[in-house]
N, C-alpha and C positions, 0 to 999 in steps of 0.2 A: 734835299733842301740844298738849293745855294747860300753863299755865305751873307748875301743881302738878305733873303729871305731870314735865316738864321739872325742876323741881327736885328732883324725889322719884326718878328715872330718875341725876342727877349725884350725889349723894347715896351712891348704891348702888354709884356707878361708883370713888368717892372710896374708898370703905368696902373695895371689891375691890384697890384700887389699895395699900391699905395691907398687905392681907392677900400681895401678891406678886404678883399676879391682874392681867395684862394684856389690855388689849381689845384687840380685831384693828382695825384701823383699815381703813377705805375709801372711795369718795367713791361718793355718790350718783347718779341721773341725770342732776341739774341741775350738776353738778361739784363742791361742798361735802362736804368731809371728815365723814364718821359714825365715831364708834366702835359696836362691839356686843361680847356676851362671847362668848367661843370655846366653844361645846357641843363637844368634842372627843369621836368615838367608840372608845370600847374594848372588848376583848374579855371584860375583868373576867376571872369565874371561867371564862368558856366555854373549851373547847376550841379555841382558832384553826384553821380553815379556810378553804379557796380560797373555797368558795361564800358562809359567813358572812361574810367579809369584801365577797365582790361583793357580796352584800343589803344593805350597811350603805353601799357607795357608790352602790348604785342609788338608796336610799332619798332620800340626801344629795345625790345630782346631778339630781333631777328640778326643773325649774323653776328651774336655777342660773344658765342663762344664759350661763354660761361668762364672765362677767365680768373674775371674777378669779381668783387661784389659792386660792381659800376653800371649795372643795370638794377640795383635795388636802390640805390644814392640819384642814379638820375630820376627813376618815378617815385622817389620818396614819399610824395603828396598821395600817388596813386595808391601805392600798396600801403600807407596806411590807412588811409580810406577802408578799403577791402579786408583787411586785416580785421579792423575795429568793424566791421559790417558784420562780417562772416565768422570772426571768431577764429581766421586760420592763421597761420604763420606765413612768413613772406613766401617761401620756399615753395608753401602749397599753394598761394594763389599765383603763382606765377605757373605753375604746371594747371591749375583750373582753367586760367584766364587759357592758355592754350589749347587745351581740349575742349574749351567751349568754342576758341576761334576754328577748329578743326570741326565742329558739331553735326556739318554734313555729311561725316564719314561716319558709319557705324561700327568700324574696326580700324581704329586709330591705334598703330604700334610705336613701339619705342624711336623705331628710325623716323615718325614722321615728327617727332620732339626734336630729335639732334639735326634734321635737314634746316630746320626754321631756327635753332640757333649755331648753327653750323659748329658744331661740336660732335666731340666723340663718342662712341656709346660709353666708354669709362668714365669719361667727366658725368655722364649724366646716370648712373646707376644710383648715386644716391638719393637721386629723387624718386625713384619706382617706391621706396616707402612711404613719401607722401602722396603717393597715386592711392596705393593702400589704405593709409588712412582718410584720403577722400571716398575711397569705396566703401568703406566703414560707414563714413557719415552719411553717406549716400549722394552725395556729390555726383560722382560717376558712379559707373559701372565699368566692372573690370569681369570678362569674358577668360576662364583657364582652361576651357575646352582642348585646345590645343598646346602646342610644344611653347609657341611665344602668347604671353596675355597681350588681348587688346583691349581696347576704352571706350567710351561713351559717354554721351551727357543724356542723360533721361530728359522726356520732354518736359516733367512737372518741373524739375529744376530751370531750365533755360526760364518758364513762365515764370519763376524767382524771382531769376535775375533781371528780367525786363522789366518786371515789377518793381522794382531796387528794394526786393525782400531779401531775408532769410528764408534758406528752406532747411528745416529744421525737423529731419527724419520722426522723430519722436514725439514732437508736439502732435498727434494727429489725434483728439481727442472728440468726445463726441458725437461718436461712432451711432447708427444704428446696426442690429445683427450685419444687415446683407451687407453692410458699407464694409463690416468687420471684415465677413468672408470674402469680400472684393478685397481687400487687402491681402489677406491669406494666400488666395488664387494667384497675387504677383507674386507672395514671394517664395513659392514653390514652383510656378514656372521660373523666374530667375535662379532658384536653385538646379533644378533642371537644367538650365542651360547654363551651369557654371557660373553665373553673371553673379551668384553671392556665396559666399563660403557658410561652412553650418555654422560657424560664432556668430559670423552676421544675420542669417538666419535665426540662429536660437534668441541672440539679443533683440532684433526686432519684433519677434511673437512675445516676446516678454513684456517689451515696451508699450505695445496695443493692449496687453491684458494691463497691465496696472494703469494707463490711460483711461480704460473704458471698464471701470468696475462696477458699474452699475446694471452692464448687459446681462441677464439672465447665461447666457454661455461663460460668461466670465466669474462668475459667483461661482456658477456650480462645478468648473474648473479648479476653481484656485481653493475649493473644500478638500483636496487630495493631495496639496502640497507636495507636487511632483518636482521632481530635479531635471533640470534641463534638458537632458535625454528624454525621459518619458513624455515633457509637456510639447516638446515639438513633434512628436511620435503621436499625439495624442492629436493634436491639432491636424495632421498630417491627415490621419484617418476620418476627423468630422471633416477637414475640405476633401478630401475624395469622393465620399458620399454626398455632400450639400455641392459642391461643383463640379464636381464630373458625373455626377449620379453611379460612382464605381462603389460598388459593395462586396469588391473581393481585392483585399488588399494581399499579395504575394510576398514572400520573403525577399526577391527582389527588386521588388517597388518601393522596399523600405531600407536598402542596400546605399545609396546616396546619401543618407543620415548619418554614417561612421565611418569616418578616415580610416579607420583600426578593422581590418577584416576580420581581426580573432574576434575584436568588439562586437563585430555585426554576427558573426559566428555564433557566438556566447547568447545575445538578444533571440536569434532563431531559434536556437535550442531552450531556451526558457518560453518562450510563445508555444512551441512545440508540444514542451510539456504540460503546458496551462497554469505556470508558476510564475507567468511575468507581471510586473505589479499593474498594470493596466486590467488583466485578465484578474487578478486577485480582488481587484474594486470591482468587479461586474462591468466594465467602459467595454471591452474587448471579446471576443469570443469564436470560436471555429466557426468556420463556415461548414454548410449542412451540404454533402452531396450525395445521395440514394439512400438517405437516411442515416449514415455515417459521419461521423466527423473528420472533415478532411483539414489533418494537421499541418498542413502546407497553405492554407489560403485563412484569412482572418476578418471581420468585421467589427463594425459597431454594436454593440448589443441594442435591443428596441429598449431597452430603460436608458440607456446613455443616448441616443437618439432623441428620443421623446423631451429629456432633461436639457439636452444642451441645443435641441434646432427647432424646439418650439417656437422661436421668433421667424422663423424663418418660414417661406409660402412653400412648403416640402411637406406632400400628402405620405405619412408615416404609416407604414402598413405593419399589422403585427401578424406576423405570418401564422404563430399557431392561433393566433385569434381567428382568424379567417379559416382556418382550418377545422375550425370546430363543426360539429357534426356531418364529417367527412370522413370515412374507411381510410385510415392513412396508408400510401401504397407500400412504406416501412415495415409496417405490422404485418402485410399480410404473407403467410408462409409459404415457403415455395414447394413448389409440386410437380412432379412428373404428366405430361401428357400426352395421351398416343390417341392418334389419328389416322383416317384411310389418307391416301394420300392429295385426293384436291382439297379436303379440309386443311390439311396440314398448309399446301401452297396460299389457300387463302388468309390463316391463321398469320402466317409470315408475313405475308405481305401487309399486312395491318400491320403488325408491328413497326416494320420499317416506317408504315405510313407516320404511328403514333411516335417515334421517337420524336425529340423535343425540335431538331434539325430539321428534318423532313417536314413535320409537322409546321413550322413558322413557312418555310419557304414552301409549300403547295400553297397553304392557307393565301399567302401574297399573291402568288401568281395569279389564282380562282378569282381574287379581290379583283387583280389587275383587268382578267378579263370579261369581268360583269357576271362572272358565276357565283352561286350561294358557297362560300367558303366552310358551313358547316359540316360534318360526319355523322351521318345518322345509320347506325349499321343495325340489321336482325340476324339473332342467333334463334335459329330454330332448327329442332330434331325431336325424337324422342326422350322422354324421361331419363335422366342418368350417362348422359351422353354426354356431360361438361360444356356444356355452354356458359353455367353462370361462374364454372371456374376459370374457364377460356377467360374472361373479363379481368377477373379477380388475376391473372398470373401477366396479363396485358399490364394493367394498372403496376404490376410490382416492377417488370422490364423496364417498362416506360417511363417512370416515375411520376405516376400521374394519382394523387386520390381518386376515390369513388363517392360520389353523393346519389346514395340508393334511394330509390321512389319507394314508402309505403304504399302500394295502390290502396289500400284498406281504410287507410287514415285520408288518404285526398276525398273518397268517397262519402262524405259526411250526411249523417241521415238529414239534416236541415239543410229542403231546398233552397239551392242559391249559396249557401256556403262551401261546396264542392267546388265551382265556378272561382271565387276567390281562393282557395286552397291551389288550383293547380296554375294560376297566374301567381302566386305568391313562389310558387314553388321554381318557376322559370326565372322569374326576376331574383330568388334567392341565388340561382346559379348562374345569372348573368354576372352577380355580383361576386361570385366566386371565382371565376372565369378570367376574373378583370383583376381579383387584389389578389390572387396567388401566383406563387410563383411560376409553375405551369398548367394550363387548364386541367380543371379535373373533370373525370367521364362521369356522365347522368346514366344511370343504371335503372331501367325499369325493367325489372325481374318479375318473370310469368306476369308479363303483360297482356294474357289472351283476354282479359275483360275490358283494357281502352283500347284496343288495336281491333277488335271482332269488327264484324259487319253493322254499320249504324243501321238503327231501324228507321222505317218507314211506317207511313201515316200515323206518327205516333199519338196518343192522347193522353196517354198517365204522365203525370208530372217528373216521375221515376227517369221514366223513358227518354224525356224532355231531356233532362237534366245527363242524362247519359250521353246523349247524343251532344250537347252542348260541351262537355268536356271533352268529346273526341274532335270536335269541332276548332277548340281553343288549339288542342295538342297538335292540330294537323297545322294552325296558323304559325305556331309557335316553332315549328320546324320548316316551314319556309325560311324563317329569319334566323335559324341557329347558326351562332358561331361560336362552336364548341363540338365536344363530340360525344351523341347520345348511343348505349346501346341497350336492346330491348330482346329479351327471350321468349321464347313460347315455345310451346309442345301442342299447339294447335294452330299451324300455319296457314291452313285450308280454309279456315274460320276470319282471316283478316280481310279487313275493308281493302279494296283496291285503291284507295286513296292512300291509305298507310303504305302499301306496297309501294306504290309509285316515289314515296318521299326517303326511302331507306338506299343509301346508296349502296351499302353492300352487304349482300344478303347470304349469308353461310351457313351453309347445311351440315349439322351432324348426326353422322352415321354410328349405329353399335359398331362396336371395334370390331376390328376384322379378329380373325384366330389367331395369328401372329401379334398383335395388337392386345388383344385379351390373353394371350400368355404372360405377355409382358406385366402387364397391371398386375396379374396375381403374383409374379415374382417381385413387385414393387411394393406390395400391400403387405405381403407375408414374406422377407427379405429369407427367412430358413427353410421356406420351401424349396422342395425338392424338382430340378428343373422337371424331372418326367411327371409329376403329380399336378405341375402346371399347366403341363402339355395337355395331361387327361381331361384336367378340370374345362382348361379352353374349349377341348372338342367337345364334351359333353353337354357344355352350358351356353349358351348364346346369350351370355348377361352382358350389361353395360356396363360402363365403368361404377357407377353409382353403385349398382346391384353387387358388384363385386367388393366395394368397397364396406357395404353394407357387411357382407358375411366377414369379410377380413376383421371388422369390427366387433361382430359377433363372437368371432373363434379367438380374439384377443382376451373378450371378456371373461369366456372361459377358461383362460388358462390362466388367471388372474385368479379364480374364485376356486379353481380346482387344481390348478396344477399342468406339466404337460403334459398331452394324451402320447400314447405309446402309439397309438394309430389315427396319425396325422390326417391321411387320405381320407379314412373312412369318417371321421369328424367334418370333416369340410365339405363331402359330400352329401351328407346328412344338411346338413346346415344350408347347400343348395337345395336342395329338394324341399325343404321349408320356405326357402327365398321365392318359390314358385308360388303363387296366390292360388292357380288352378289345381295343384294336386293336395287336396283336400283332406286325403288319408294320412300323407305323414304332419299334418301343421301340429305343430305343436303349440304351449304356451310356457313364458316363462324363456329359460334358460336350456 
């Protein structure tokens, strides 16, 4: 500044002081005190708004360097308006205005603030805590997934500011259950993206529960007086099931809810032992895999789903209720089966087909190509060759329950009821196939009576009824979307129409010599190899016949104790098993 300019400036300052206008004093970069005129922002005749105040703050803050409080003095009216409107401090108003100004950027960094203000990172550091407060109150979202946190303004805050109103994250009242779970969805998405802290998520969940006390969900959950940790965990289970259709929560799924790894490990230990608070209240239970409790996976109990989620449009399926009337696969005893080479290949192929992953994939591909997607299988062969037991073992291995058909119950003595019974049977199976976790097997055991040749030129009502039943079954097999297995000893009498509808036809032959020897050893483990070989060579029995003899022998040993001559006793039982050996037939034991 020249001497003339300085003299002119001093004269102007003296004139202003005479008018009562005090200049603002500050220090320059060399430490010398300077005075300058205060150019204050005013709304004037304009209607005050948050956005108008923000605009003034942005204009005045650009390049200010944050050396002093001049920005707050020059725009005091703007700051005063916003602090009262949003219940914020001036420092929070400044960083919120800056964040709104950068709202087109979804990942605002500290450098962006420093660049606008023309200040160093050190000078801006104290403002980071103000950003944290704004994040906790919901004005901004802070993402901490990377080494450097980033910030953004959510759309609903922008909407509120544009409407010149305060955004109150806690004032969410009058929600219905669907809206409540939409809020939960937002919370856990932000938590998963590390855009919300665990404490922030917990506070928001608590606020939602307090502000919507009439909802069945809130009323039910509040009865347990859960602590913050357990409440967030329970809400996560409910959210996963209702919003994400996920009914299997792993230990890793709950990891984000615990900052301390040791606390997370402790919670997992309690869940694995079944001693966690949520499990003691019958809210959470182990998932079930192959009939056994999986202690690493958990889900809501059916009772908890029914109590908490009744207001949502979710079809709750009571798995145990749906399985009523079915033979449960986990209750089927394991049994070794022996077949010839060709039968073994066919049974193994069926086992691979019926495994859930393969079954669903093949079923979908068949549908896409316009083929029927049901699987109808026929097991045929001599009695005692393992047809029925093979169905049981396939069900056990593939995790499928069995719906067994009692043919005699279907064939009612009242004409007309049989047709209703068979239709009701398939309707019931369709419901089970739809609602059960895995499609069950529909088993027609000893199905000779219903798959035999249809009668021609029938006159009697009973014969007409038999043909009608067969026609209904044939129609149902055409549209079958499931698994049907029929067993028969009289395949030669089967109607050709049924034969065409069975995709898999597996013949069960009498066991080979080697298979018979294995069966003898399996049924009577104490049997010597030489005796088993002699029995297998001398008697061409089926597996069922060998099992009968083994049972008979076991009863003998229970009643009379171990026999000194095992071989002779077994040979005698074998002779008695053959019906054509009349001379050796005995009554009783």
